[in-house]
C-alpha positions in Angstrom: 9.7 16.7 -33.1 10.3 14.7 -36.1 8.9 16.8 -38.2 11.4 19.6 -37.1 15.1 20.7 -36.6 15.6 21.6 -33.5 17.5 21.5 -30.2 15.3 20.0 -27.7 14.9 21.6 -23.9 18.0 21.4 -21.7 18.5 20.8 -18.0 21.5 19.7 -15.6 19.7 16.1 -15.7 21.7 15.3 -18.7 25.5 16.5 -19.8 24.7 16.6 -23.4 23.1 18.9 -25.8 21.1 17.1 -29.0 19.8 17.9 -32.2 16.5 17.1 -33.3 16.2 16.8 -36.8 13.0 16.1 -38.9 12.6 12.5 -40.1 9.2 13.2 -42.0 7.5 16.4 -44.0 5.4 17.9 -41.3 1.4 16.7 -42.0 -1.0 18.8 -43.7 -0.6 22.3 -42.3 1.8 21.3 -39.5 4.9 24.0 -38.8 7.6 23.8 -36.6 7.4 25.9 -33.4 9.6 28.7 -34.6 7.8 28.7 -37.6 4.9 29.0 -36.0 5.6 31.6 -33.2 6.9 33.8 -36.4 3.8 33.3 -38.5 1.6 34.0 -35.3 3.4 37.2 -34.8 3.2 38.2 -38.2 -0.7 37.9 -38.6 -0.8 39.7 -35.3 0.9 42.8 -36.6 -0.7 42.7 -39.8 -4.3 42.8 -38.0 -2.7 45.6 -35.8 -1.7 47.8 -38.6 -5.0 47.2 -40.4 -7.0 48.1 -37.4 -4.5 50.9 -36.0 -3.8 49.5 -32.6 -0.3 50.0 -32.2 0.2 49.0 -28.9 -1.2 47.5 -25.9 -0.1 47.0 -22.2 0.5 43.5 -20.4 -0.1 42.8 -17.7 3.0 43.6 -16.1 2.6 47.0 -17.4 5.1 47.2 -20.4 3.6 49.2 -23.4 4.4 46.2 -26.4 4.3 47.7 -29.6 2.2 45.2 -31.8 2.6 47.3 -35.3 6.3 46.2 -35.1 5.9 42.7 -33.3 6.9 40.4 -36.1 10.2 42.7 -36.6 10.9 42.6 -32.9 10.3 38.7 -32.5 12.5 37.4 -35.9 15.2 40.1 -35.1 14.5 42.6 -38.0 14.0 39.6 -40.3 17.3 38.1 -39.7 15.9 34.9 -38.6 11.9 34.5 -39.9 9.9 31.4 -40.0 12.0 29.5 -42.9 15.2 30.4 -41.0 14.9 27.3 -38.0 18.4 25.7 -39.0 20.1 29.2 -39.1 18.7 30.3 -35.8 19.7 26.8 -34.1 23.5 28.1 -35.6 23.0 31.4 -34.0 22.0 29.9 -30.7 24.7 27.8 -30.4 27.0 30.2 -31.4 26.0 32.3 -28.4 25.9 29.6 -25.7 29.2 29.8 -23.4 29.0 26.2 -22.7 29.3 23.9 -25.9 32.7 25.1 -27.2 33.2 26.1 -30.7 30.0 23.4 -31.5 28.3 24.6 -34.9 24.8 23.7 -36.0 26.2 21.3 -38.8 27.8 19.2 -36.5 25.6 18.8 -34.2 23.4 17.7 -37.1 26.0 15.5 -38.2 27.0 13.7 -34.6 23.4 14.1 -32.9 24.7 15.2 -29.7 27.3 16.9 -27.4 28.5 16.6 -24.3 28.9 20.2 -22.2 32.2 21.3 -21.5 30.8 24.1 -18.7 27.8 24.6 -16.7 27.2 28.2 -18.6 24.9 30.6 -17.1 21.9 29.7 -17.0 20.3 29.7 -13.2 19.0 26.2 -13.4 22.4 25.2 -14.2 24.7 27.5 -12.4 23.2 26.1 -9.5 24.8 22.6 -10.0 27.7 24.3 -9.1 30.7 22.3 -10.4 33.2 22.2 -12.9 32.2 19.9 -16.3 35.3 17.5 -17.1 35.9 15.8 -20.8 34.8 12.0 -19.2 34.3 12.3 -15.4 31.1 12.1 -13.8 29.4 15.0 -13.5 28.9 15.7 -9.5 26.8 18.6 -8.3 28.4 21.5 -5.9 32.0 20.5 -5.7 32.6 24.4 -5.7 31.4 24.3 -2.6 33.0 21.2 -1.4 36.1 21.4 -2.5 36.7 24.3 -3.9 35.4 25.9 0.1 33.0 28.6 -2.3 30.2 29.7 0.5 26.8 28.3 -0.2 24.0 30.8 -2.2 22.3 30.6 1.2 22.1 33.7 3.1 23.9 32.0 6.0 26.5 31.6 3.5 26.5 27.7 5.0 24.5 24.6 3.9 21.3 25.5 6.1 18.2 23.9 7.2 17.0 26.4 9.5 14.9 28.9 7.8 13.3 31.5 9.5 11.3 33.4 7.4 8.0 34.9 8.5 6.2 32.3 6.7 8.5 28.9 7.0 7.5 30.0 10.9 3.9 30.6 10.9 3.7 27.7 9.3 5.9 25.5 11.8 8.3 24.7 9.0 11.3 26.7 9.6 13.0 23.0 10.1 12.4 19.7 7.8 9.3 18.0 9.7 6.6 15.7 8.8 3.0 16.5 8.2 0.1 14.1 7.8 -1.7 14.9 3.9 -4.7 17.0 4.6 -7.6 15.5 3.6 -7.6 17.1 -0.1 -10.9 16.3 -1.8 -12.7 15.7 1.3 -13.1 13.0 4.2 -12.4 9.8 2.6 -10.4 6.7 3.6 -8.6 5.7 0.3 -5.6 8.0 -0.4 -4.8 8.1 -4.2 -1.3 8.1 -5.3 0.7 8.5 -8.2 4.0 7.9 -10.3 6.4 7.6 -13.0 4.4 5.2 -15.6 7.1 2.8 -17.2 4.9 2.8 -20.6 5.8 6.3 -22.1 7.9 9.4 -21.6 5.2 11.2 -19.8 2.6 11.8 -22.5 4.3 11.2 -24.8 4.2 7.0 -26.9 1.1 7.0 -24.1 -1.1 5.1 -26.9 1.6 4.3 -29.0 0.2 0.1 -30.1 3.1 -1.7 -29.6 3.5 -0.4 -25.5 0.4 -0.7 -25.3 0.7 -4.7 -25.7 3.2 -4.7 -23.0 0.1 -3.8 -20.3 -3.7 -3.8 -20.1 -3.8 -1.4 -22.6 -6.2 1.4 -21.2 -6.0 3.1 -18.0 -6.0 1.1 -14.6 -6.2 1.9 -11.2 -4.0 -0.3 -9.2 -5.6 -1.2 -5.7 -4.9 -2.9 -2.9 -6.6 -6.9 -1.7 -7.9 -6.0 1.6 -10.1 -2.9 -0.1 -10.7 -4.8 -3.1 -12.6 -7.6 -1.1 -14.2 -5.1 1.3 -16.2 -3.6 -1.8 -16.4 -6.6 -3.8 -14.6 -5.8 -6.3 -12.5 -8.4 -8.3 -9.5 -8.1 -10.8 -10.6 -6.2 -14.0 -13.7 -4.8 -12.7 -14.5 -1.7 -14.0 -14.9 1.1 -10.7 -15.5 4.4 -9.7 -13.5 6.5 -7.8 -14.6 9.6 -6.3 -14.5 12.3 -3.8 -16.3 15.8 -3.2 -14.3 17.2 -6.6 -15.9 14.8 -9.1 -15.1 11.4 -10.9 -14.0 9.0 -12.9 -14.3 5.3 -14.0 -11.3 2.9 -14.2 -10.6 -0.6 -14.4 -9.3 -1.5 -11.1 -5.9 -3.9 -11.1 -5.3 -5.8 -8.2 -2.1 -5.8 -6.6 -0.8 -7.5 -3.4 2.4 -4.1 -3.3 -0.4 -1.9 -2.6 -0.6 -0.7 1.0 -4.2 -0.8 2.5 -5.8 2.5 2.0 -4.0 3.4 -0.9 -5.0 3.8 -4.7 -2.6 4.1 -7.6 -3.0 5.8 -10.7 0.3 6.5 -12.7 0.7 9.5 -14.7 0.3 10.1 -18.3 -3.0 8.6 -18.9 -4.4 11.4 -20.9 -8.7 12.3 -20.9 -9.4 11.0 -23.7 -8.5 7.4 -22.7 -11.2 7.3 -20.1 -14.9 7.2 -19.8 -16.7 11.0 -20.5 -13.1 12.3 -21.3 -12.9 12.1 -17.2 -9.2 11.6 -15.6 -7.8 10.9 -12.2 -7.5 14.7 -13.4 -10.9 16.0 -12.2 -11.0 14.6 -8.5 -7.3 16.3 -8.1 -7.7 19.5 -6.4 -4.2 19.8 -5.8 -3.6 23.1 -3.3 -0.5 24.2 -3.0 1.9 24.7 0.4 2.0 28.8 0.7 5.7 28.5 2.1 6.4 27.8 -1.6 5.3 31.6 -2.4 8.3 32.6 0.1 10.7 34.6 -1.5 13.7 37.5 -0.8 15.4 34.8 1.3 18.6 34.5 -0.7 18.1 31.2 -2.3 14.6 31.4 -1.6 13.8 33.0 -5.4 10.7 31.0 -7.2 11.5 31.1 -10.6 10.3 29.1 -13.6 11.2 25.4 -12.9 13.3 25.9 -9.5 11.1 26.7 -6.4 7.7 27.7 -8.0 4.5 26.5 -6.3 3.6 23.2 -7.4 0.6 21.2 -6.9 0.7 17.3 -5.9 -1.7 15.1 -6.1 -0.2 12.9 -3.4 -2.5 11.3 -1.0 -5.8 13.0 -2.7 -8.7 11.3 -0.3 -11.2 9.3 -2.6 -13.5 6.1 -2.5 -14.2 3.9 -5.1 -17.2 1.2 -5.9 -17.9 -0.7 -8.6 -19.6 0.7 -12.1 
C-alpha cells in the first residue's frame, strides 16, 4: 500500500476517509490492486476467446461472459489498469457522504471527515447524524428522534424467538461454558490483540521486534509452569487432538491458572516447521450465526456473518 494510490477500506469505526498515495515505485512486477484485477480479467478474456469459451455458470447459477469480462470489469475500458487515480476520483464523485470532495483535494490533504453516514449497510446501522466537530454517537435517530428500531418488534430487543435460538436455548442472553474444542485438556488457550503490530502488518519489523522478545511467545501462569517444570524462556510444545506447535514460554503472574495466551498476528513462518497456534485451533461456529429472516438478523459480509472463535481452545503443554 506504499506503492499505490488508493482509498483504503472504510468502516463506521472512524469518522474520516483517507487517501493512500504511493511513496515508492512498485517492486519488480508488483501491481496495484486495481491494475492486478484489470490485467487478470484481460488475460482471462484473451484466453477465453482463443479457446472459444464464451461463458461459464457460477455457483449461483449466473451466466458469466468470459469473452467480454475485461470490458465489463473496466466499464468498457473507461477505467483500465493505468487509471487508478481516475477510478478513485469517480468513486468520490459517486459517494454521498463526502460532499463535493475530489481526489485531488483528498490526495493533497490526506483525509476528510465524513459528512453523512452514507447508504452502505455497515454505516447506516449507526443511525445518527454526522455533524462537524461533534462526536459521532450511534443510534440517536432511535433515542432522540424516536424512530423505530430495525428489529422485529421495532423496539430494542433482547428476546429472540427464532427457531434456532429456541432450540439452542439462546432466546435470551445466556452464559454457556466453553465446549472442549480441541479435546479434553486442562488448559484453555486464548488470544488477544498484539501491541506490536496492526494485525499482521509490521509483525516482523525490526524496530518493533526490539520492543519485545522478538519471536512468538505464549504467556503461561506461574502455577501451570511450575507443575510442568517449565521456566521462563523455555521452548514448549503446545498440543491437542488437532496438532501441535512450538513456542517460547513467557511466565506471567497476570495469567490465570488454566489459561495460556498467544496474542494474534504471529505468522506461521515465524514458528518451527511453519506451524503456529492456528494449527491446533478447530474454530467451530455457533449454529445460531446461521439464523436469518428475522428482520435485523440478516447475515452478510462483516455484519452477523458466522465467525470462528479461538477463545478457549483446549490444550496441554510440555517442554519441547
